[in-house]
All heavy atoms as an XYZ file, in Angstrom:
669
protein
N     -31.467     12.499     -6.553
C     -30.222     11.888     -7.077
C     -30.487     11.018     -8.335
O     -31.380     10.173     -8.309
C     -29.563     11.117     -5.900
C     -28.154     10.789     -6.351
S     -27.448     10.491     -4.713
C     -26.264      9.326     -5.095
N     -29.711     11.227     -9.375
C     -29.871     10.509    -10.572
C     -29.119      9.164    -10.490
O     -27.842      9.139    -10.536
C     -29.470     11.431    -11.693
C     -29.852     10.725    -13.094
O     -30.258      9.556    -13.154
N     -29.814     11.567    -14.039
N     -29.833      8.020    -10.571
C     -29.216      6.742    -10.523
C     -28.522      6.377    -11.878
O     -27.849      5.369    -11.989
C     -30.188      5.620    -10.094
C     -30.553      5.767     -8.670
O     -29.764      6.325     -7.938
O     -31.718      5.393     -8.259
N     -28.765      7.099    -12.983
C     -28.320      6.858    -14.170
C     -26.874      7.298    -14.441
O     -26.110      6.905    -15.388
C     -29.175      7.452    -15.355
C     -30.587      6.968    -15.367
O     -30.685      5.730    -14.997
O     -31.500      7.669    -15.778
N     -26.321      8.115    -13.595
C     -25.042      8.581    -13.640
C     -24.115      7.501    -13.190
O     -24.196      6.977    -12.133
C     -24.782      9.873    -12.780
C     -25.685     10.982    -13.337
C     -23.302     10.313    -12.823
C     -25.702     12.181    -12.444
N     -23.092      7.070    -14.031
C     -22.270      5.974    -13.572
C     -21.252      6.410    -12.495
O     -20.824      7.612    -12.508
C     -21.445      5.636    -14.808
C     -21.578      6.801    -15.841
C     -22.881      7.420    -15.445
N     -21.028      5.521    -11.576
C     -20.181      5.804    -10.471
C     -18.720      5.697    -10.937
O     -18.408      4.799    -11.777
C     -20.388      4.930     -9.374
C     -21.700      5.203     -8.672
C     -21.975      4.245     -7.543
C     -23.361      4.449     -6.963
N     -23.744      3.521     -5.887
N     -17.887      6.603    -10.447
C     -16.509      6.485    -10.775
C     -15.872      5.186    -10.127
O     -16.121      5.022     -8.957
C     -15.787      7.805    -10.175
C     -14.319      7.918    -10.638
C     -13.680      9.174    -10.094
C     -12.297      9.346    -10.565
N     -11.697     10.579    -10.111
N     -15.138      4.377    -10.974
C     -14.616      3.268    -10.377
C     -13.588      3.474     -9.245
O     -12.871      4.471     -9.340
C     -13.954      2.379    -11.521
C     -13.810      3.510    -12.620
C     -14.805      4.523    -12.349
N     -13.559      2.618     -8.278
C     -12.630      2.662     -7.156
C     -11.195      2.502     -7.773
O     -11.009      1.588     -8.507
C     -12.850      1.709     -6.148
C     -12.020      1.840     -4.858
C     -12.413      0.814     -3.859
C     -11.510      0.875     -2.642
N     -11.847     -0.096     -1.662
N     -10.194      3.338     -7.460
C      -8.895      3.149     -8.006
C      -8.324      1.855     -7.507
O      -8.533      1.490     -6.348
C      -8.049      4.346     -7.560
C      -8.797      4.871     -6.391
C     -10.248      4.499     -6.621
N      -7.453      1.175     -8.339
C      -6.907     -0.142     -7.934
C      -5.417      0.011     -7.507
O      -4.886     -0.816     -6.902
C      -6.885     -1.034     -9.236
C      -8.253     -1.467     -9.578
C      -8.311     -2.579    -10.658
N      -7.362     -3.619    -10.303
C      -6.730     -4.262    -11.284
N      -6.893     -4.018    -12.551
N      -5.876     -5.347    -10.938
N      -4.827      1.273     -7.805
C      -3.477      1.458     -7.454
C      -3.318      2.831     -6.733
O      -4.060      3.749     -7.024
C      -2.527      1.426     -8.704
C      -2.496      0.026     -9.325
C      -3.321     -0.347    -10.355
C      -1.548     -0.888     -8.876
C      -3.323     -1.581    -10.841
C      -1.503     -2.130     -9.403
C      -2.302     -2.456    -10.408
N      -2.238      2.994     -6.014
C      -1.808      4.208     -5.449
C      -0.377      4.487     -6.048
O       0.413      3.525     -6.192
C      -1.691      4.151     -3.901
C      -2.941      4.083     -3.103
C      -2.532      3.773     -1.596
C      -3.901      5.151     -3.266
N      -0.148      5.764     -6.318
C       1.215      6.060     -6.603
C       2.143      6.290     -5.400
O       1.524      6.305     -4.279
C       1.384      7.214     -7.664
C       0.811      8.505     -7.079
O       0.831      8.818     -5.935
N       0.253      9.406     -7.999
N       3.324      6.587     -5.594
C       4.205      6.807     -4.428
C       3.727      7.938     -3.487
O       3.752      7.844     -2.288
C       5.653      7.020     -4.816
C       6.600      7.317     -3.794
C       8.095      7.347     -4.251
O       8.616      6.356     -4.683
N       8.606      8.577     -4.259
N       3.387      9.044     -4.213
C       3.003     10.258     -3.395
C       1.690      9.912     -2.603
O       1.590     10.240     -1.404
C       2.648     11.376     -4.352
C       2.242     12.676     -3.496
C       2.010     13.879     -4.447
N       3.371     14.200     -4.935
C       3.549     14.878     -6.055
N       2.525     15.257     -6.712
N       4.782     15.235     -6.404
N       0.695      9.244     -3.229
C      -0.548      8.933     -2.431
C      -0.313      8.003     -1.307
O      -0.846      8.170     -0.266
C      -1.532      8.171     -3.481
C      -2.003      9.114     -4.574
O      -1.999     10.426     -4.374
O      -2.478      8.606     -5.642
N       0.585      6.991     -1.520
C       0.907      6.055     -0.433
C       1.644      6.799      0.694
O       1.354      6.595      1.864
C       1.687      4.829     -0.900
C       2.004      3.824      0.175
C       0.695      3.332      0.892
C       2.784      2.714     -0.358
N       2.660      7.591      0.392
C       3.343      8.432      1.368
C       2.359      9.314      2.226
O       2.415      9.361      3.374
C       4.441      9.285      0.696
N       1.399      9.830      1.486
C       0.386     10.752      2.207
C      -0.482      9.870      3.120
O      -0.784     10.152      4.267
C      -0.508     11.421      1.206
C       0.203     12.580      0.539
O       1.356     13.009      0.953
O      -0.344     13.043     -0.488
N      -0.924      8.648      2.576
C      -1.805      7.828      3.348
C      -1.041      7.342      4.600
O      -1.710      7.259      5.741
C      -2.078      6.561      2.505
C      -3.012      5.573      3.111
C      -3.262      4.421      2.162
N      -4.007      3.388      2.762
C      -5.203      2.925      2.196
N      -5.635      3.333      1.152
N      -5.733      1.859      2.902
N       0.194      6.986      4.548
C       0.897      6.472      5.690
C       1.761      7.583      6.441
O       2.350      7.288      7.441
C       1.942      5.364      5.240
C       1.221      4.069      4.922
C       0.030      3.761      5.136
C       1.892      2.905      4.555
N      -0.195      2.393      4.769
C       0.979      1.964      4.367
C       3.170      2.584      4.095
C       1.141      0.730      3.915
C       3.462      1.303      3.725
C       2.495      0.409      3.618
N       1.615      8.852      5.950
C       2.336      9.938      6.579
C       3.702      9.607      6.778
O       4.416      9.785      7.857
C       1.681     10.325      7.991
C       0.208     10.632      7.832
C      -0.531     10.941      9.083
O       0.138     10.867     10.195
N      -1.771     11.129      9.035
N       4.446      9.158      5.659
C       5.855      8.947      5.639
C       6.438      9.664      4.412
O       5.665     10.131      3.556
C       6.247      7.428      5.483
C       5.705      6.716      6.719
C       5.752      6.807      4.231
N       7.734      9.919      4.442
C       8.425     10.610      3.300
C       8.450      9.670      2.074
O       8.594      8.474      2.319
C       9.758     10.975      3.677
N       8.319     10.178      0.997
C       8.453      9.350     -0.270
C       9.776      8.748     -0.270
O       9.939      7.634     -0.867
C       8.210     10.316     -1.467
C       6.834     10.726     -1.706
C       6.620     11.516     -2.997
O       6.959     10.907     -4.082
O       6.152     12.634     -2.920
N      10.843      9.368      0.234
C      12.165      8.749      0.288
C      12.220      7.520      1.073
O      12.853      6.542      0.789
C      13.260      9.842      0.812
C      13.485     10.906     -0.096
C      14.434     10.361     -1.186
C      14.988     11.577     -1.943
N      15.764     11.094     -3.076
N      11.345      7.346      2.047
C      11.240      6.193      2.868
C      10.697      5.040      1.989
O      11.306      3.899      2.013
C      10.311      6.361      4.121
O      10.855      7.247      4.999
N       9.679      5.226      1.171
C       9.172      4.234      0.361
C      10.252      3.903     -0.736
O      10.396      2.631     -1.030
C       7.895      4.827     -0.441
C       6.734      5.053      0.440
C       5.515      5.743     -0.378
C       6.226      3.740      1.071
N      10.975      4.817     -1.181
C      12.089      4.513     -2.153
C      13.076      3.599     -1.520
O      13.589      2.641     -2.069
C      12.768      5.777     -2.650
C      11.777      6.597     -3.545
C      12.297      7.961     -3.874
O      13.413      8.295     -3.474
O      11.550      8.811     -4.402
N      13.499      3.972     -0.218
C      14.474      3.115      0.548
C      13.910      1.754      0.757
O      14.728      0.764      0.587
C      14.948      3.890      1.777
C      16.013      3.163      2.511
C      16.450      3.747      3.794
N      15.431      3.513      4.829
C      14.591      4.493      5.344
N      14.631      5.723      4.963
N      13.663      4.178      6.227
N      12.712      1.580      1.122
C      12.100      0.280      1.424
C      12.135     -0.568      0.077
O      12.437     -1.806      0.159
C      10.760      0.438      1.957
C      10.721      1.105      3.299
C      11.768      1.339      4.171
C       9.595      1.770      3.906
N      11.254      2.029      5.247
C       9.913      2.314      5.114
C       8.208      1.954      3.489
C       9.047      2.929      6.031
C       7.340      2.532      4.352
C       7.759      3.079      5.520
N      11.841      0.124     -1.032
C      11.859     -0.647     -2.255
C      13.296     -1.191     -2.551
O      13.549     -2.253     -2.895
C      11.417      0.214     -3.446
C       9.880      0.364     -3.558
C       9.490      0.859     -4.952
N      10.206      2.073     -5.393
C       9.786      3.261     -5.153
N       8.737      3.572     -4.360
N      10.472      4.350     -5.717
N      14.296     -0.270     -2.319
C      15.721     -0.653     -2.616
C      16.060     -1.820     -1.729
O      16.782     -2.723     -2.153
C      16.612      0.561     -2.328
C      18.045      0.325     -2.478
C      18.687      0.157     -3.695
C      18.803      0.138     -1.292
C      19.962     -0.106     -3.835
C      20.189     -0.151     -1.437
C      20.781     -0.294     -2.702
O      22.193     -0.582     -2.754
N      15.639     -1.778     -0.403
C      16.067     -2.803      0.584
C      15.122     -3.996      0.416
O      15.405     -5.057      1.072
C      15.874     -2.205      1.909
C      16.838     -1.042      2.326
C      16.578     -0.410      3.539
O      15.485     -0.644      4.145
O      17.435      0.470      4.009
N      14.185     -4.117     -0.457
C      13.394     -5.193     -0.643
C      12.318     -5.474      0.402
O      11.793     -6.532      0.594
N      11.880     -4.362      1.074
C      10.956     -4.426      2.170
C       9.616     -4.229      1.681
O       9.491     -3.496      0.615
C      11.267     -3.321      3.351
C      12.573     -3.598      4.054
C      12.827     -2.547      5.093
C      14.086     -2.920      5.848
N      14.431     -1.910      6.835
N       8.545     -4.656      2.447
C       7.214     -4.336      1.918
C       6.986     -2.808      1.991
O       7.684     -2.053      2.802
C       6.348     -5.043      3.025
C       7.149     -6.065      3.575
C       8.603     -5.557      3.617
N       6.055     -2.321      1.275
C       5.054     -3.084      0.503
C       5.588     -3.423     -0.890
O       6.402     -2.718     -1.424
C       3.904     -1.992      0.395
C       4.582     -0.728      0.441
C       5.682     -0.847      1.362
N       5.040     -4.463     -1.428
C       5.422     -4.822     -2.798
C       4.838     -3.826     -3.722
O       3.918     -3.149     -3.371
C       4.983     -6.273     -3.181
C       3.475     -6.419     -2.998
C       5.656     -7.308     -2.221
C       2.863     -7.723     -3.477
N       5.366     -3.728     -4.901
C       5.024     -2.716     -5.852
C       5.045     -3.214     -7.233
O       5.555     -4.332     -7.527
C       5.985     -1.453     -5.768
C       7.313     -1.715     -6.122
C       7.857     -1.545     -7.426
C       8.194     -2.235     -5.210
C       9.124     -1.674     -7.796
C       9.539     -2.418     -5.550
C       9.941     -2.226     -6.766
N       4.416     -2.561     -8.161
C       4.380     -2.829     -9.527
C       5.072     -1.647    -10.337
O       4.773     -0.510     -9.939
C       2.999     -3.004    -10.038
O       2.333     -4.083     -9.320
C       2.857     -3.398    -11.492
N       5.865     -1.957    -11.329
C       6.397     -0.842    -12.105
C       5.885     -1.024    -13.472
O       6.144     -1.999    -14.139
C       7.877     -0.934    -12.021
C       8.560      0.409    -12.434
C       9.995      0.406    -11.922
C      10.569      1.818    -12.125
N      11.897      2.021    -11.712
N       5.151     -0.009    -13.956
C       4.664      0.003    -15.346
C       5.031      1.246    -16.054
O       4.750      2.378    -15.614
C       3.100     -0.124    -15.340
C       2.727     -1.428    -14.605
C       2.506     -0.078    -16.650
C       1.200     -1.543    -14.428
N       5.745      1.126    -17.130
C       6.090      2.288    -17.923
C       6.943      3.272    -17.112
O       6.821      4.458    -17.179
C       4.984      3.050    -18.639
C       4.359      2.190    -19.695
O       5.016      1.405    -20.364
N       3.055      2.405    -19.837
N       7.799      2.733    -16.248
C       8.617      3.509    -15.387
C       7.876      4.113    -14.181
O       8.505      4.822    -13.347
N       6.652      3.836    -13.926
C       5.889      4.420    -12.825
C       5.739      3.339    -11.792
O       5.386      2.187    -12.032
C       4.525      4.885    -13.360
C       4.516      6.047    -14.148
C       3.135      6.451    -14.658
C       3.182      7.501    -15.592
N       1.856      8.063    -15.935
N       6.057      3.725    -10.482
C       5.862      2.727     -9.366
C       4.411      2.922     -8.883
O       3.917      4.043     -8.602
C       6.841      3.183     -8.307
C       6.601      2.316     -7.047
C       8.373      2.935     -8.700
N       3.834      1.823     -8.770
C       2.401      1.704     -8.305
C       2.274      0.683     -7.232
O       2.912     -0.299     -7.341
C       1.460      1.390     -9.535
C       1.463      2.404    -10.617
C       0.656      1.761    -11.911
C       0.928      3.729    -10.272
N       1.347      0.952     -6.318
C       1.105      0.025     -5.222
C      -0.394     -0.368     -5.315
O      -1.229      0.476     -5.282
C       1.365      0.730     -3.890
C       2.787      1.175     -3.644
C       3.175      2.442     -4.063
C       3.731      0.262     -3.145
C       4.530      2.816     -3.901
C       5.034      0.654     -2.940
C       5.386      1.860     -3.278
O       6.736      2.334     -3.091
N      -0.665     -1.656     -5.369
C      -2.023     -2.117     -5.441
C      -2.716     -1.910     -4.173
O      -2.187     -2.219     -3.070
C      -2.083     -3.654     -5.798
N      -3.882     -1.256     -4.252
C      -4.654     -0.987     -3.026
C      -4.827     -2.217     -2.125
O      -4.749     -2.210     -0.938
C      -6.043     -0.344     -3.404
C      -5.802      0.964     -4.026
C      -6.906     -0.141     -2.230
C      -6.097      2.228     -3.317
N      -5.227     -3.336     -2.829
C      -5.418     -4.661     -2.136
C      -4.273     -5.043     -1.370
O      -4.351     -5.390     -0.152
C      -5.834     -5.630     -3.198
C      -6.167     -7.010     -2.541
C      -6.569     -8.095     -3.560
O      -6.901     -7.652     -4.694
O      -6.464     -9.241     -3.186
N      -3.006     -4.894     -1.880
C      -1.926     -5.280     -1.182
C      -1.538     -4.367     -0.035
O      -1.176     -4.827      1.004
C      -0.570     -5.193     -2.145
C      -0.614     -6.247     -3.154
O      -1.309     -7.204     -3.009
O       0.042     -6.019     -4.207
N      -1.796     -3.018     -0.177
C      -1.677     -2.101      0.989
C      -2.546     -2.390      2.071
O      -2.201     -2.384      3.227
C      -1.761     -0.676      0.396
C      -0.703     -0.244     -0.671
C      -1.847      0.364      1.568
C       0.707     -0.464     -0.244
N      -3.840     -2.643      1.685
C      -4.901     -2.885      2.764
C      -4.551     -4.187      3.437
O      -4.670     -4.391      4.711
C      -6.282     -3.013      2.226
C      -6.710     -1.613      1.787
C      -8.078     -1.555      0.980
O      -8.585     -2.680      0.507
O      -8.578     -0.458      0.860
N      -4.051     -5.211      2.746
C      -3.599     -6.508      3.378
C      -2.467     -6.227      4.324
O      -2.491     -6.724      5.519
C      -3.206     -7.514      2.365
C      -4.328     -8.169      1.466
O      -5.482     -7.899      1.872
O      -4.061     -8.736      0.459
N      -1.504     -5.465      3.916
C      -0.312     -5.136      4.728
C      -0.701     -4.369      6.049
O      -0.362     -4.682      7.104
C       0.743     -4.409      3.959
C       2.051     -4.046      4.755
C       2.763     -5.231      5.332
C       2.998     -3.274      3.782
N      -1.649     -3.393      5.785
C      -2.164     -2.611      6.958
C      -2.907     -3.570      7.916
O      -2.809     -3.369      9.206
C      -3.139     -1.576      6.508
C      -2.439     -0.445      5.757
C      -3.257      0.544      5.072
O      -4.486      0.302      4.794
O      -2.717      1.614      4.717
N      -3.689     -4.529      7.411
C      -4.421     -5.367      8.299
C      -3.541     -6.273      9.134
O      -3.763     -6.473     10.339
C      -5.446     -6.321      7.506
C      -6.262     -7.170      8.208
C      -7.291     -6.542      9.170
O      -7.649     -5.371      8.788
N      -7.591     -7.077     10.248
N      -2.501     -6.908      8.482
C      -1.573     -7.768      9.280
C      -0.691     -7.001     10.185
O      -0.006     -7.627     11.066
C      -0.876     -8.739      8.370
C       0.136     -7.973      7.392
C      -1.663     -9.692      7.593
C       1.040     -8.804      6.620
N      -0.645     -5.713      9.995
C       0.293     -4.835     10.830
C      -0.513     -4.243     12.080
O       0.126     -3.614     12.905
C       0.809     -3.654     10.031
O       1.582     -4.123      8.995
N      -1.734     -4.588     12.222
C      -2.555     -4.090     13.396
C      -2.120     -4.672     14.634
O      -1.668     -5.825     14.743
C      -3.979     -4.433     13.188
C      -4.541     -3.553     12.003
C      -5.933     -3.899     11.703
N      -6.697     -3.525     13.015
C      -7.963     -3.414     13.082
N      -8.687     -3.626     12.023
N      -8.556     -3.136     14.243
N      -2.178     -3.935     15.767
C      -1.693     -4.345     17.165
C      -2.768     -3.914     18.085
O      -3.337     -2.893     17.970
C      -0.316     -3.780     17.488
C       0.763     -3.904     16.534
C       1.214     -5.370     16.563
N       2.487     -5.438     15.752
C       2.458     -5.658     14.400
N       1.193     -5.674     13.752
N       3.600     -5.674     13.768
N      -2.752     -4.580     19.139
C      -3.663     -4.230     20.347
C      -2.832     -3.432     21.392
O      -3.357     -2.665     22.183
C      -4.315     -5.376     20.997
C      -5.549     -5.767     20.234
C      -6.391     -6.795     20.975
O      -5.863     -7.726     21.509
N      -7.631     -6.551     20.984
N      -1.560     -3.738     21.429
C      -0.683     -3.094     22.376
C       0.770     -3.072     21.814
O       1.070     -3.767     20.893
C      -0.798     -3.712     23.808
C      -0.318     -5.113     23.815
O       0.796     -5.480     23.477
N      -1.157     -5.986     24.255
N       1.671     -2.381     22.561
C       3.008     -2.264     22.071
C       3.805     -3.541     22.178
O       4.848     -3.689     21.608
C       3.759     -1.111     22.801
O       3.777     -1.428     24.165
C       3.080      0.278     22.498
N       3.352     -4.408     22.980
C       4.002     -5.702     23.211
C       3.702     -6.747     22.138
O       4.362     -7.777     22.006
N       2.709     -6.572     21.295
C       2.270     -7.459     20.206
C       3.459     -7.507     19.203
O       4.034     -6.449     18.842
C       1.084     -7.009     19.463
C      -0.151     -7.311     20.251
O      -0.113     -8.018     21.357
O      -1.313     -6.813     19.863
N       3.708     -8.778     18.775
C       4.734     -8.934     17.746
C       4.100     -8.753     16.387
O       2.924     -9.170     16.334
C       5.422    -10.242     17.913
C       6.273    -10.444     19.210
C       6.827    -11.902     19.270
C       7.432     -9.481     19.247
N       4.847     -8.421     15.434
C       4.209     -8.387     14.031
C       3.737     -9.775     13.674
O       4.372    -10.783     14.046
C       5.322     -7.973     13.112
C       6.323     -7.401     14.067
C       6.222     -7.958     15.410
N       2.709     -9.768     12.939
C       2.241    -11.141     12.379
C       3.202    -11.626     11.462
O       3.886    -10.957     10.787
N       3.291    -13.079     11.501
C       4.150    -13.677     10.443
C       3.559    -13.544      9.061
O       2.376    -13.982      8.963
C       4.443    -15.114     10.882
C       5.235    -15.302     12.110
O       6.152    -14.433     12.346
O       5.077    -16.306     12.815
N       4.211    -12.996      8.136
C       3.793    -12.875      6.811
C       4.921    -12.951      5.815
O       5.992    -12.684      6.156
C       2.950    -11.629      6.548
C       3.744    -10.386      6.582
C       4.227     -9.778      5.432
C       3.989     -9.743      7.861
C       5.037     -8.734      5.489
C       4.702     -8.559      7.870
C       5.228     -8.014      6.664
O       6.049     -6.956      6.653
N       4.559    -13.454      4.700
C       5.538    -13.545      3.588
C       5.145    -12.453      2.550
O       3.997    -12.539      2.114
C       5.480    -14.896      3.015
C       6.549    -15.146      1.854
O       7.180    -14.083      1.434
O       6.700    -16.255      1.531
N       5.963    -11.575      2.263
C       5.635    -10.509      1.281
C       5.203    -11.063     -0.068
O       4.430    -10.479     -0.781
C       6.868     -9.666      1.076
C       7.638     -9.849      2.335
C       7.325    -11.254      2.848
N       5.649    -12.309     -0.379
C       5.106    -12.969     -1.531
C       3.591    -13.251     -1.554
O       2.979    -13.424     -2.549
C       5.991    -14.269     -1.840
C       7.406    -14.054     -2.042
C       7.660    -13.208     -3.310
O       6.935    -13.472     -4.386
O       8.581    -12.471     -3.300
N       3.038    -13.396     -0.266
C       1.689    -13.724     -0.160
C       0.821    -12.443     -0.339
O      -0.456    -12.556     -0.528
C       1.382    -14.243      1.286
C       2.041    -15.667      1.404
O       2.318    -16.339      0.439
O       2.295    -16.001      2.577
N       1.323    -11.307     -0.369
C       0.530    -10.095     -0.536
C       0.269     -9.812     -1.957
O       0.915    -10.035     -2.866
C       1.288     -8.860      0.124
C       1.468     -8.955      1.541
C       2.270     -7.793      2.035
C       0.148     -9.065      2.254
């Protein structure tokens, strides 16, 4: 293996389709959540909606549960 070949940088953002695939939800759900002001937070650049991977991973982490009785962790979307 050649160590001189530069590694492709890890992407910093997901587009709507990539996040919908990752979470196995419809793109329309993400659109509705944006309209309703629900997480995940997003960035809009040149008309393109992007989701920072770091924000998505943070949201996924605080959404983890051990059982169905666990309540969601208290979080402020502004902190993501």
